[in-house]
TORRO-143021 format. One record per atom (N, C-alpha, C): residue number from 0; atom name; x, y, z negated; residue in one letter. Coordinates in nm, 4 decimals. Layout:
% TORRO-143021
<num = NUM atomo = CA x = X y = Y z = Z residuo = A>
...
//
This chain:
% TORRO-143021
<num = 0 atomo = N x = -2.5436 y = 0.6532 z = -2.3059 residuo = M>
<num = 0 atomo = CA x = -2.5654 y = 0.5743 z = -2.1802 residuo = M>
<num = 0 atomo = C x = -2.6366 y = 0.4457 z = -2.2262 residuo = M>
<num = 1 atomo = N x = -2.7261 y = 0.4064 z = -2.1439 residuo = S>
<num = 1 atomo = CA x = -2.7975 y = 0.2850 z = -2.1660 residuo = S>
<num = 1 atomo = C x = -2.7177 y = 0.1647 z = -2.1192 residuo = S>
<num = 2 atomo = N x = -2.7610 y = 0.0482 z = -2.1773 residuo = G>
<num = 2 atomo = CA x = -2.6831 y = -0.0767 z = -2.1366 residuo = G>
<num = 2 atomo = C x = -2.6864 y = -0.1008 z = -1.9856 residuo = G>
<num = 3 atomo = N x = -2.7898 y = -0.0680 z = -1.9243 residuo = E>
<num = 3 atomo = CA x = -2.8114 y = -0.0946 z = -1.7786 residuo = E>
<num = 3 atomo = C x = -2.7227 y = 0.0052 z = -1.7057 residuo = E>
<num = 4 atomo = N x = -2.7116 y = 0.1288 z = -1.7409 residuo = Q>
<num = 4 atomo = CA x = -2.6214 y = 0.2260 z = -1.6754 residuo = Q>
<num = 4 atomo = C x = -2.4675 y = 0.1840 z = -1.6937 residuo = Q>
<num = 5 atomo = N x = -2.4449 y = 0.1386 z = -1.8142 residuo = T>
<num = 5 atomo = CA x = -2.3076 y = 0.0885 z = -1.8448 residuo = T>
<num = 5 atomo = C x = -2.2727 y = -0.0251 z = -1.7572 residuo = T>
<num = 6 atomo = N x = -2.3632 y = -0.1163 z = -1.7417 residuo = T>
<num = 6 atomo = CA x = -2.3344 y = -0.2487 z = -1.6578 residuo = T>
<num = 6 atomo = C x = -2.3229 y = -0.1992 z = -1.5127 residuo = T>
<num = 7 atomo = N x = -2.3970 y = -0.1055 z = -1.4679 residuo = E>
<num = 7 atomo = CA x = -2.3791 y = -0.0600 z = -1.3198 residuo = E>
<num = 7 atomo = C x = -2.2569 y = 0.0128 z = -1.3038 residuo = E>
<num = 8 atomo = N x = -2.2078 y = 0.0916 z = -1.4050 residuo = E>
<num = 8 atomo = CA x = -2.0821 y = 0.1541 z = -1.4022 residuo = E>
<num = 8 atomo = C x = -1.9621 y = 0.0513 z = -1.4036 residuo = E>
<num = 9 atomo = N x = -1.9747 y = -0.0478 z = -1.4727 residuo = L>
<num = 9 atomo = CA x = -1.8774 y = -0.1508 z = -1.4836 residuo = L>
<num = 9 atomo = C x = -1.8671 y = -0.2260 z = -1.3480 residuo = L>
<num = 10 atomo = N x = -1.9735 y = -0.2562 z = -1.2910 residuo = Q>
<num = 10 atomo = CA x = -1.9869 y = -0.3317 z = -1.1572 residuo = Q>
<num = 10 atomo = C x = -1.9173 y = -0.2383 z = -1.0610 residuo = Q>
<num = 11 atomo = N x = -1.9463 y = -0.1142 z = -1.0530 residuo = K>
<num = 11 atomo = CA x = -1.8909 y = -0.0161 z = -0.9651 residuo = K>
<num = 11 atomo = C x = -1.7457 y = -0.0105 z = -0.9850 residuo = K>
<num = 12 atomo = N x = -1.6844 y = -0.0092 z = -1.0986 residuo = I>
<num = 12 atomo = CA x = -1.5389 y = 0.0059 z = -1.1297 residuo = I>
<num = 12 atomo = C x = -1.4758 y = -0.1315 z = -1.0890 residuo = I>
<num = 13 atomo = N x = -1.5351 y = -0.2438 z = -1.1032 residuo = I>
<num = 13 atomo = CA x = -1.4852 y = -0.3714 z = -1.0660 residuo = I>
<num = 13 atomo = C x = -1.4703 y = -0.3732 z = -0.9069 residuo = I>
<num = 14 atomo = N x = -1.5746 y = -0.3236 z = -0.8436 residuo = Q>
<num = 14 atomo = CA x = -1.5744 y = -0.3232 z = -0.6968 residuo = Q>
<num = 14 atomo = C x = -1.4540 y = -0.2309 z = -0.6441 residuo = Q>
<num = 15 atomo = N x = -1.4379 y = -0.1178 z = -0.7061 residuo = E>
<num = 15 atomo = CA x = -1.3418 y = -0.0275 z = -0.6719 residuo = E>
<num = 15 atomo = C x = -1.2017 y = -0.0857 z = -0.6960 residuo = E>
<num = 16 atomo = N x = -1.1848 y = -0.1466 z = -0.8123 residuo = L>
<num = 16 atomo = CA x = -1.0634 y = -0.2215 z = -0.8406 residuo = L>
<num = 16 atomo = C x = -1.0212 y = -0.3338 z = -0.7419 residuo = L>
<num = 17 atomo = N x = -1.1299 y = -0.4025 z = -0.6982 residuo = Q>
<num = 17 atomo = CA x = -1.1000 y = -0.5067 z = -0.6033 residuo = Q>
<num = 17 atomo = C x = -1.0554 y = -0.4434 z = -0.4611 residuo = Q>
<num = 18 atomo = N x = -1.1199 y = -0.3432 z = -0.4289 residuo = I>
<num = 18 atomo = CA x = -1.0813 y = -0.2770 z = -0.3042 residuo = I>
<num = 18 atomo = C x = -0.9446 y = -0.2142 z = -0.3146 residuo = I>
<num = 19 atomo = N x = -0.9152 y = -0.1526 z = -0.4216 residuo = I>
<num = 19 atomo = CA x = -0.7811 y = -0.0961 z = -0.4371 residuo = I>
<num = 19 atomo = C x = -0.6727 y = -0.2039 z = -0.4450 residuo = I>
<num = 20 atomo = N x = -0.7007 y = -0.3132 z = -0.5123 residuo = R>
<num = 20 atomo = CA x = -0.6032 y = -0.4262 z = -0.5279 residuo = R>
<num = 20 atomo = C x = -0.5745 y = -0.4821 z = -0.3819 residuo = R>
<num = 21 atomo = N x = -0.6724 y = -0.4844 z = -0.3019 residuo = G>
<num = 21 atomo = CA x = -0.6481 y = -0.5363 z = -0.1605 residuo = G>
<num = 21 atomo = C x = -0.5577 y = -0.4392 z = -0.0867 residuo = G>
<num = 22 atomo = N x = -0.5851 y = -0.3083 z = -0.1065 residuo = Q>
<num = 22 atomo = CA x = -0.5054 y = -0.2045 z = -0.0495 residuo = Q>
<num = 22 atomo = C x = -0.3665 y = -0.2099 z = -0.0848 residuo = Q>
<num = 23 atomo = N x = -0.3434 y = -0.2291 z = -0.2126 residuo = I>
<num = 23 atomo = CA x = -0.2234 y = -0.2347 z = -0.2694 residuo = I>
<num = 23 atomo = C x = -0.1307 y = -0.3513 z = -0.2128 residuo = I>
<num = 24 atomo = N x = -0.2014 y = -0.4650 z = -0.2006 residuo = Q>
<num = 24 atomo = CA x = -0.1358 y = -0.5820 z = -0.1460 residuo = Q>
<num = 24 atomo = C x = -0.0920 y = -0.5650 z = 0.0015 residuo = Q>
<num = 25 atomo = N x = -0.1790 y = -0.4983 z = 0.0803 residuo = T>
<num = 25 atomo = CA x = -0.1511 y = -0.4690 z = 0.2092 residuo = T>
<num = 25 atomo = C x = -0.0343 y = -0.3713 z = 0.2287 residuo = T>
<num = 26 atomo = N x = -0.0365 y = -0.2656 z = 0.1480 residuo = L>
<num = 26 atomo = CA x = 0.0729 y = -0.1719 z = 0.1558 residuo = L>
<num = 26 atomo = C x = 0.2012 y = -0.2250 z = 0.1057 residuo = L>
<num = 27 atomo = N x = 0.2026 y = -0.3084 z = 0.0009 residuo = S>
<num = 27 atomo = CA x = 0.3222 y = -0.3741 z = -0.0489 residuo = S>
<num = 27 atomo = C x = 0.3827 y = -0.4660 z = 0.0672 residuo = S>
<num = 28 atomo = N x = 0.2963 y = -0.5350 z = 0.1351 residuo = S>
<num = 28 atomo = CA x = 0.3460 y = -0.6187 z = 0.2419 residuo = S>
<num = 28 atomo = C x = 0.4061 y = -0.5344 z = 0.3540 residuo = S>
<num = 29 atomo = N x = 0.3338 y = -0.4294 z = 0.3915 residuo = Q>
<num = 29 atomo = CA x = 0.3922 y = -0.3377 z = 0.4985 residuo = Q>
<num = 29 atomo = C x = 0.5280 y = -0.2803 z = 0.4567 residuo = Q>
<num = 30 atomo = N x = 0.5375 y = -0.2392 z = 0.3289 residuo = S>
<num = 30 atomo = CA x = 0.6615 y = -0.1821 z = 0.2800 residuo = S>
<num = 30 atomo = C x = 0.7805 y = -0.2894 z = 0.2922 residuo = S>
<num = 31 atomo = N x = 0.7452 y = -0.4039 z = 0.2604 residuo = S>
<num = 31 atomo = CA x = 0.8437 y = -0.5237 z = 0.2624 residuo = S>
<num = 31 atomo = C x = 0.8830 y = -0.5422 z = 0.4083 residuo = S>
<num = 32 atomo = N x = 0.7803 y = -0.5349 z = 0.4979 residuo = E>
<num = 32 atomo = CA x = 0.8136 y = -0.5558 z = 0.6436 residuo = E>
<num = 32 atomo = C x = 0.9040 y = -0.4357 z = 0.7004 residuo = E>
<num = 33 atomo = N x = 0.8879 y = -0.3209 z = 0.6525 residuo = Y>
<num = 33 atomo = CA x = 0.9713 y = -0.2129 z = 0.6934 residuo = Y>
<num = 33 atomo = C x = 1.1050 y = -0.2290 z = 0.6454 residuo = Y>
<num = 34 atomo = N x = 1.1242 y = -0.2710 z = 0.5172 residuo = S>
<num = 34 atomo = CA x = 1.2566 y = -0.3036 z = 0.4632 residuo = S>
<num = 34 atomo = C x = 1.3332 y = -0.4118 z = 0.5452 residuo = S>
<num = 35 atomo = N x = 1.2583 y = -0.5169 z = 0.5696 residuo = L>
<num = 35 atomo = CA x = 1.3094 y = -0.6199 z = 0.6481 residuo = L>
<num = 35 atomo = C x = 1.3489 y = -0.5796 z = 0.7892 residuo = L>
<num = 36 atomo = N x = 1.2718 y = -0.5081 z = 0.8543 residuo = T>
<num = 36 atomo = CA x = 1.3009 y = -0.4535 z = 0.9867 residuo = T>
<num = 36 atomo = C x = 1.4235 y = -0.3609 z = 0.9876 residuo = T>
<num = 37 atomo = N x = 1.4285 y = -0.2755 z = 0.8934 residuo = M>
<num = 37 atomo = CA x = 1.5419 y = -0.1837 z = 0.8802 residuo = M>
<num = 37 atomo = C x = 1.6745 y = -0.2592 z = 0.8629 residuo = M>
<num = 38 atomo = N x = 1.6728 y = -0.3568 z = 0.7619 residuo = D>
<num = 38 atomo = CA x = 1.7826 y = -0.4353 z = 0.7273 residuo = D>
<num = 38 atomo = C x = 1.8369 y = -0.5181 z = 0.8574 residuo = D>
<num = 39 atomo = N x = 1.7312 y = -0.5714 z = 0.9235 residuo = S>
<num = 39 atomo = CA x = 1.7680 y = -0.6504 z = 1.0523 residuo = S>
<num = 39 atomo = C x = 1.8399 y = -0.5596 z = 1.1487 residuo = S>
<num = 40 atomo = N x = 1.7686 y = -0.4358 z = 1.1707 residuo = L>
<num = 40 atomo = CA x = 1.8286 y = -0.3497 z = 1.2690 residuo = L>
<num = 40 atomo = C x = 1.9653 y = -0.3029 z = 1.2294 residuo = L>
<num = 41 atomo = N x = 1.9875 y = -0.2698 z = 1.1012 residuo = E>
<num = 41 atomo = CA x = 2.1182 y = -0.2257 z = 1.0673 residuo = E>
<num = 41 atomo = C x = 2.2266 y = -0.3355 z = 1.0754 residuo = E>
<num = 42 atomo = N x = 2.1916 y = -0.4693 z = 1.0630 residuo = S>
<num = 42 atomo = CA x = 2.2881 y = -0.5716 z = 1.0645 residuo = S>
<num = 42 atomo = C x = 2.3077 y = -0.6182 z = 1.2110 residuo = S>
<num = 43 atomo = N x = 2.2341 y = -0.5684 z = 1.3086 residuo = Q>
<num = 43 atomo = CA x = 2.2512 y = -0.6250 z = 1.4422 residuo = Q>
<num = 43 atomo = C x = 2.3556 y = -0.5404 z = 1.5107 residuo = Q>
<num = 44 atomo = N x = 2.4290 y = -0.6046 z = 1.5982 residuo = S>
<num = 44 atomo = CA x = 2.5407 y = -0.5424 z = 1.6717 residuo = S>
<num = 44 atomo = C x = 2.4853 y = -0.4282 z = 1.7495 residuo = S>
<num = 45 atomo = N x = 2.5595 y = -0.3102 z = 1.7498 residuo = P>
<num = 45 atomo = CA x = 2.5142 y = -0.1889 z = 1.8245 residuo = P>
<num = 45 atomo = C x = 2.5098 y = -0.2091 z = 1.9741 residuo = P>
<num = 46 atomo = N x = 2.5882 y = -0.3088 z = 2.0243 residuo = E>
<num = 46 atomo = CA x = 2.5926 y = -0.3482 z = 2.1663 residuo = E>
<num = 46 atomo = C x = 2.4777 y = -0.4213 z = 2.2214 residuo = E>
<num = 47 atomo = N x = 2.3941 y = -0.4775 z = 2.1231 residuo = K>
<num = 47 atomo = CA x = 2.2678 y = -0.5475 z = 2.1710 residuo = K>
<num = 47 atomo = C x = 2.1524 y = -0.4550 z = 2.1713 residuo = K>
<num = 48 atomo = N x = 2.0730 y = -0.4826 z = 2.2760 residuo = P>
<num = 48 atomo = CA x = 1.9504 y = -0.3899 z = 2.2893 residuo = P>
<num = 48 atomo = C x = 1.8449 y = -0.4079 z = 2.1764 residuo = P>
<num = 49 atomo = N x = 1.7804 y = -0.3056 z = 2.1337 residuo = V>
<num = 49 atomo = CA x = 1.6719 y = -0.3096 z = 2.0468 residuo = V>
<num = 49 atomo = C x = 1.5352 y = -0.2743 z = 2.1266 residuo = V>
<num = 50 atomo = N x = 1.4310 y = -0.3459 z = 2.0879 residuo = Y>
<num = 50 atomo = CA x = 1.3012 y = -0.3117 z = 2.1541 residuo = Y>
<num = 50 atomo = C x = 1.2093 y = -0.2767 z = 2.0406 residuo = Y>
<num = 51 atomo = N x = 1.1146 y = -0.1903 z = 2.0895 residuo = R>
<num = 51 atomo = CA x = 0.9980 y = -0.1500 z = 2.0008 residuo = R>
<num = 51 atomo = C x = 0.8724 y = -0.1839 z = 2.0695 residuo = R>
<num = 52 atomo = N x = 0.7810 y = -0.2288 z = 1.9879 residuo = S>
<num = 52 atomo = CA x = 0.6503 y = -0.2602 z = 2.0390 residuo = S>
<num = 52 atomo = C x = 0.5679 y = -0.1442 z = 2.0614 residuo = S>
<num = 53 atomo = N x = 0.5111 y = -0.1265 z = 2.1795 residuo = V>
<num = 53 atomo = CA x = 0.4182 y = -0.0110 z = 2.1923 residuo = V>
<num = 53 atomo = C x = 0.2991 y = -0.0596 z = 2.2633 residuo = V>
<num = 54 atomo = N x = 0.1930 y = -0.0833 z = 2.1825 residuo = G>
<num = 54 atomo = CA x = 0.0704 y = -0.1464 z = 2.2450 residuo = G>
<num = 54 atomo = C x = 0.1117 y = -0.2959 z = 2.2864 residuo = G>
<num = 55 atomo = N x = 0.0872 y = -0.3176 z = 2.4015 residuo = N>
<num = 55 atomo = CA x = 0.1201 y = -0.4613 z = 2.4520 residuo = N>
<num = 55 atomo = C x = 0.2526 y = -0.4586 z = 2.5188 residuo = N>
<num = 56 atomo = N x = 0.3335 y = -0.3575 z = 2.5026 residuo = L>
<num = 56 atomo = CA x = 0.4644 y = -0.3660 z = 2.5763 residuo = L>
<num = 56 atomo = C x = 0.5747 y = -0.3669 z = 2.4702 residuo = L>
<num = 57 atomo = N x = 0.6880 y = -0.4103 z = 2.5188 residuo = L>
<num = 57 atomo = CA x = 0.8104 y = -0.4017 z = 2.4376 residuo = L>
<num = 57 atomo = C x = 0.9016 y = -0.3042 z = 2.5139 residuo = L>
<num = 58 atomo = N x = 0.9338 y = -0.1880 z = 2.4667 residuo = L>
<num = 58 atomo = CA x = 1.0206 y = -0.0908 z = 2.5217 residuo = L>
<num = 58 atomo = C x = 1.1623 y = -0.0876 z = 2.4544 residuo = L>
<num = 59 atomo = N x = 1.2574 y = -0.0904 z = 2.5366 residuo = E>
<num = 59 atomo = CA x = 1.3941 y = -0.0734 z = 2.4872 residuo = E>
<num = 59 atomo = C x = 1.4134 y = 0.0699 z = 2.4142 residuo = E>
<num = 60 atomo = N x = 1.4725 y = 0.0604 z = 2.3059 residuo = V>
<num = 60 atomo = CA x = 1.5053 y = 0.1768 z = 2.2254 residuo = V>
<num = 60 atomo = C x = 1.6368 y = 0.2348 z = 2.2660 residuo = V>
<num = 61 atomo = N x = 1.6403 y = 0.3597 z = 2.3021 residuo = S>
<num = 61 atomo = CA x = 1.7628 y = 0.4236 z = 2.3500 residuo = S>
<num = 61 atomo = C x = 1.8390 y = 0.4890 z = 2.2284 residuo = S>
<num = 62 atomo = N x = 1.7642 y = 0.5321 z = 2.1208 residuo = D>
<num = 62 atomo = CA x = 1.8205 y = 0.6028 z = 2.0085 residuo = D>
<num = 62 atomo = C x = 1.7840 y = 0.5245 z = 1.8796 residuo = D>
<num = 63 atomo = N x = 1.8796 y = 0.4545 z = 1.8361 residuo = R>
<num = 63 atomo = CA x = 1.8612 y = 0.3693 z = 1.7214 residuo = R>
<num = 63 atomo = C x = 1.8531 y = 0.4490 z = 1.5964 residuo = R>
<num = 64 atomo = N x = 1.9270 y = 0.5551 z = 1.5835 residuo = E>
<num = 64 atomo = CA x = 1.9214 y = 0.6432 z = 1.4612 residuo = E>
<num = 64 atomo = C x = 1.7779 y = 0.6994 z = 1.4478 residuo = E>
<num = 65 atomo = N x = 1.7198 y = 0.7433 z = 1.5608 residuo = K>
<num = 65 atomo = CA x = 1.5823 y = 0.7988 z = 1.5504 residuo = K>
<num = 65 atomo = C x = 1.4971 y = 0.6864 z = 1.5101 residuo = K>
<num = 66 atomo = N x = 1.5025 y = 0.5716 z = 1.5624 residuo = L>
<num = 66 atomo = CA x = 1.4225 y = 0.4662 z = 1.5185 residuo = L>
<num = 66 atomo = C x = 1.4361 y = 0.4288 z = 1.3705 residuo = L>
<num = 67 atomo = N x = 1.5543 y = 0.4295 z = 1.3235 residuo = I>
<num = 67 atomo = CA x = 1.5758 y = 0.4018 z = 1.1726 residuo = I>
<num = 67 atomo = C x = 1.5128 y = 0.5145 z = 1.0999 residuo = I>
<num = 68 atomo = N x = 1.5315 y = 0.6396 z = 1.1464 residuo = E>
<num = 68 atomo = CA x = 1.4699 y = 0.7540 z = 1.0793 residuo = E>
<num = 68 atomo = C x = 1.3205 y = 0.7471 z = 1.0746 residuo = E>
<num = 69 atomo = N x = 1.2588 y = 0.7157 z = 1.1846 residuo = D>
<num = 69 atomo = CA x = 1.1097 y = 0.6950 z = 1.2037 residuo = D>
<num = 69 atomo = C x = 1.0617 y = 0.5765 z = 1.1050 residuo = D>
<num = 70 atomo = N x = 1.1359 y = 0.4711 z = 1.1023 residuo = L>
<num = 70 atomo = CA x = 1.0943 y = 0.3526 z = 1.0168 residuo = L>
<num = 70 atomo = C x = 1.1118 y = 0.3949 z = 0.8640 residuo = L>
<num = 71 atomo = N x = 1.2103 y = 0.4671 z = 0.8360 residuo = S>
<num = 71 atomo = CA x = 1.2420 y = 0.5057 z = 0.6951 residuo = S>
<num = 71 atomo = C x = 1.1246 y = 0.6049 z = 0.6485 residuo = S>
<num = 72 atomo = N x = 1.0908 y = 0.6982 z = 0.7415 residuo = E>
<num = 72 atomo = CA x = 0.9854 y = 0.7861 z = 0.7083 residuo = E>
<num = 72 atomo = C x = 0.8444 y = 0.7191 z = 0.6900 residuo = E>
<num = 73 atomo = N x = 0.8183 y = 0.6308 z = 0.7704 residuo = S>
<num = 73 atomo = CA x = 0.6931 y = 0.5496 z = 0.7566 residuo = S>
<num = 73 atomo = C x = 0.6916 y = 0.4706 z = 0.6256 residuo = S>
<num = 74 atomo = N x = 0.8144 y = 0.4164 z = 0.5977 residuo = K>
<num = 74 atomo = CA x = 0.8223 y = 0.3416 z = 0.4628 residuo = K>
<num = 74 atomo = C x = 0.7947 y = 0.4223 z = 0.3423 residuo = K>
<num = 75 atomo = N x = 0.8555 y = 0.5457 z = 0.3530 residuo = V>
<num = 75 atomo = CA x = 0.8436 y = 0.6414 z = 0.2403 residuo = V>
<num = 75 atomo = C x = 0.6912 y = 0.6885 z = 0.2231 residuo = V>
<num = 76 atomo = N x = 0.6223 y = 0.7009 z = 0.3363 residuo = N>
<num = 76 atomo = CA x = 0.4890 y = 0.7436 z = 0.3398 residuo = N>
<num = 76 atomo = C x = 0.3930 y = 0.6306 z = 0.2848 residuo = N>
<num = 77 atomo = N x = 0.4282 y = 0.5110 z = 0.3150 residuo = I>
<num = 77 atomo = CA x = 0.3543 y = 0.3939 z = 0.2614 residuo = I>
<num = 77 atomo = C x = 0.3861 y = 0.3780 z = 0.1060 residuo = I>
<num = 78 atomo = N x = 0.4994 y = 0.3987 z = 0.0611 residuo = E>
<num = 78 atomo = CA x = 0.5407 y = 0.3808 z = -0.0702 residuo = E>
<num = 78 atomo = C x = 0.4688 y = 0.4930 z = -0.1435 residuo = E>
<num = 79 atomo = N x = 0.4622 y = 0.6155 z = -0.0921 residuo = N>
<num = 79 atomo = CA x = 0.3970 y = 0.7295 z = -0.1642 residuo = N>
<num = 79 atomo = C x = 0.2432 y = 0.6890 z = -0.1827 residuo = N>
<num = 80 atomo = N x = 0.1811 y = 0.6461 z = -0.0734 residuo = H>
<num = 80 atomo = CA x = 0.0406 y = 0.6001 z = -0.0824 residuo = H>
<num = 80 atomo = C x = 0.0206 y = 0.4866 z = -0.1855 residuo = H>
<num = 81 atomo = N x = 0.1114 y = 0.3990 z = -0.1837 residuo = L>
<num = 81 atomo = CA x = 0.1107 y = 0.2839 z = -0.2769 residuo = L>
<num = 81 atomo = C x = 0.1187 y = 0.3299 z = -0.4226 residuo = L>
<num = 82 atomo = N x = 0.2121 y = 0.4290 z = -0.4432 residuo = K>
<num = 82 atomo = CA x = 0.2172 y = 0.4850 z = -0.5741 residuo = K>
<num = 82 atomo = C x = 0.0852 y = 0.5479 z = -0.6240 residuo = K>
<num = 83 atomo = N x = 0.0247 y = 0.6324 z = -0.5277 residuo = N>
<num = 83 atomo = CA x = -0.1043 y = 0.6925 z = -0.5733 residuo = N>
<num = 83 atomo = C x = -0.2114 y = 0.5818 z = -0.5899 residuo = N>
<num = 84 atomo = N x = -0.2181 y = 0.4711 z = -0.5222 residuo = L>
<num = 84 atomo = CA x = -0.3098 y = 0.3711 z = -0.5384 residuo = L>
<num = 84 atomo = C x = -0.2903 y = 0.3088 z = -0.6758 residuo = L>
<num = 85 atomo = N x = -0.1703 y = 0.2851 z = -0.7071 residuo = I>
<num = 85 atomo = CA x = -0.1312 y = 0.2233 z = -0.8313 residuo = I>
<num = 85 atomo = C x = -0.1824 y = 0.3094 z = -0.9534 residuo = I>
<num = 86 atomo = N x = -0.1602 y = 0.4328 z = -0.9394 residuo = E>
<num = 86 atomo = CA x = -0.1968 y = 0.5257 z = -1.0338 residuo = E>
<num = 86 atomo = C x = -0.3605 y = 0.5258 z = -1.0474 residuo = E>
<num = 87 atomo = N x = -0.4266 y = 0.5214 z = -0.9408 residuo = K>
<num = 87 atomo = CA x = -0.5745 y = 0.5192 z = -0.9387 residuo = K>
<num = 87 atomo = C x = -0.6166 y = 0.3909 z = -1.0003 residuo = K>
<num = 88 atomo = N x = -0.5500 y = 0.2873 z = -0.9628 residuo = E>
<num = 88 atomo = CA x = -0.5926 y = 0.1546 z = -1.0216 residuo = E>
<num = 88 atomo = C x = -0.5814 y = 0.1558 z = -1.1738 residuo = E>
<num = 89 atomo = N x = -0.4717 y = 0.2161 z = -1.2221 residuo = Q>
<num = 89 atomo = CA x = -0.4500 y = 0.2223 z = -1.3709 residuo = Q>
<num = 89 atomo = C x = -0.5663 y = 0.3132 z = -1.4349 residuo = Q>
<num = 90 atomo = N x = -0.5932 y = 0.4192 z = -1.3730 residuo = S>
<num = 90 atomo = CA x = -0.7017 y = 0.5036 z = -1.4124 residuo = S>
<num = 90 atomo = C x = -0.8284 y = 0.4348 z = -1.4273 residuo = S>
<num = 91 atomo = N x = -0.8654 y = 0.3513 z = -1.3173 residuo = L>
<num = 91 atomo = CA x = -0.9913 y = 0.2758 z = -1.3144 residuo = L>
<num = 91 atomo = C x = -0.9930 y = 0.1743 z = -1.4240 residuo = L>
<num = 92 atomo = N x = -0.8692 y = 0.1116 z = -1.4560 residuo = R>
<num = 92 atomo = CA x = -0.8683 y = 0.0071 z = -1.5552 residuo = R>
<num = 92 atomo = C x = -0.8885 y = 0.0681 z = -1.6948 residuo = R>
<num = 93 atomo = N x = -0.8293 y = 0.1894 z = -1.7059 residuo = N>
<num = 93 atomo = CA x = -0.8601 y = 0.2636 z = -1.8398 residuo = N>
<num = 93 atomo = C x = -1.0094 y = 0.2926 z = -1.8553 residuo = N>
<num = 94 atomo = N x = -1.0733 y = 0.3397 z = -1.7370 residuo = N>
<num = 94 atomo = CA x = -1.2192 y = 0.3678 z = -1.7559 residuo = N>
<num = 94 atomo = C x = -1.3036 y = 0.2499 z = -1.7797 residuo = N>
<num = 95 atomo = N x = -1.2587 y = 0.1385 z = -1.7194 residuo = Y>
<num = 95 atomo = CA x = -1.3230 y = 0.0100 z = -1.7446 residuo = Y>
<num = 95 atomo = C x = -1.3116 y = -0.0290 z = -1.8902 residuo = Y>
<num = 96 atomo = N x = -1.1893 y = -0.0220 z = -1.9406 residuo = E>
<num = 96 atomo = CA x = -1.1707 y = -0.0627 z = -2.0893 residuo = E>
<num = 96 atomo = C x = -1.2534 y = 0.0337 z = -2.1786 residuo = E>
<num = 97 atomo = N x = -1.2599 y = 0.1604 z = -2.1461 residuo = D>
<num = 97 atomo = CA x = -1.3312 y = 0.2513 z = -2.2296 residuo = D>
<num = 97 atomo = C x = -1.4808 y = 0.2148 z = -2.2197 residuo = D>
<num = 98 atomo = N x = -1.5395 y = 0.1885 z = -2.0947 residuo = L>
<num = 98 atomo = CA x = -1.6804 y = 0.1494 z = -2.0868 residuo = L>
<num = 98 atomo = C x = -1.7096 y = 0.0145 z = -2.1597 residuo = L>
<num = 99 atomo = N x = -1.6209 y = -0.0823 z = -2.1489 residuo = V>
<num = 99 atomo = CA x = -1.6382 y = -0.2065 z = -2.2193 residuo = V>
<num = 99 atomo = C x = -1.6450 y = -0.1748 z = -2.3598 residuo = V>
<num = 100 atomo = N x = -1.5469 y = -0.0985 z = -2.4227 residuo = A>
<num = 100 atomo = CA x = -1.5492 y = -0.0701 z = -2.5666 residuo = A>
<num = 100 atomo = C x = -1.6729 y = 0.0019 z = -2.6107 residuo = A>
<num = 101 atomo = N x = -1.7167 y = 0.0974 z = -2.5291 residuo = S>
<num = 101 atomo = CA x = -1.8489 y = 0.1743 z = -2.5692 residuo = S>
<num = 101 atomo = C x = -1.9657 y = 0.0704 z = -2.5556 residuo = S>
<num = 102 atomo = N x = -1.9643 y = -0.0058 z = -2.4619 residuo = F>
<num = 102 atomo = CA x = -2.0840 y = -0.1080 z = -2.4462 residuo = F>
<num = 102 atomo = C x = -2.0902 y = -0.2053 z = -2.5613 residuo = F>
<num = 103 atomo = N x = -1.9611 y = -0.2511 z = -2.6031 residuo = E>
<num = 103 atomo = CA x = -1.9575 y = -0.3522 z = -2.7164 residuo = E>
<num = 103 atomo = C x = -1.9898 y = -0.2795 z = -2.8483 residuo = E>
<num = 104 atomo = N x = -1.9695 y = -0.1533 z = -2.8555 residuo = S>
<num = 104 atomo = CA x = -1.9945 y = -0.0839 z = -2.9920 residuo = S>
<num = 104 atomo = C x = -2.1479 y = -0.0501 z = -2.9962 residuo = S>
<num = 105 atomo = N x = -2.2275 y = -0.0645 z = -2.8919 residuo = Q>
<num = 105 atomo = CA x = -2.3682 y = -0.0382 z = -2.9006 residuo = Q>
<num = 105 atomo = C x = -2.4492 y = -0.1378 z = -2.9799 residuo = Q>
//
């Protein structure tokens, strides 16, 4: 591989890493929000009403258990996607290191 091709590959990997890093940060924040929401919901008195945002409306929730189940499922989905992104990030980092090593050995 020529030096120019290697440089282009390195730039492509760096761009992908930046995109993935942003996605990882976003998903980490979302996961934390779900945890906070579920903790708050579980600590609130069952006699108090709970509302869920739907579009521009706040609707009262009649089934808290279903809400907790939905929130938990969403959190698991986010965490699975986050795990996949972290694995992809590590793979890209390894590719980057391999390309740098081959570039430096030329």
